[in-house]
C-alpha positions, 0 to 999 in steps of 0.5 A: 322870488317877489309878487306884484300884489294887485291894487283894488283898481286892478283887481276890481278891473280883472274881475269885470273882464272876467265876468264879461268873458262869461257873458256878463252884460251888467259887467260889460256895461260897467266897463263902458260906464268907467272907461267910455268918457275917457276912450271917448275923449281919446278918440275924439282928438284923433278923428277930426274932433268929429263926435258922430265918428268919435262915439262909433270907434268908441262903441266899435272898441268897447264892443271889441273888447267885449268879444275879445274877453275871453282871449284876455292874458290876466297876467297883464294889466287891463 
């Protein structure tokens, strides 16, 4: 049976999600710093290029991710 070894990035992501699940606000801020811009660009194109709407959806998305971090299945990629 072969086991997949996590890359450093995957390990870091999983560690951050674990810390977010335990209530670590700095870890939540780090996830937003790492992925906020990418999510914002993705959402921006899908909301008719309305920046205010894209920002709101992005913040809602990260808020939901923080709330649901404790339900994260660490066998899946982040």
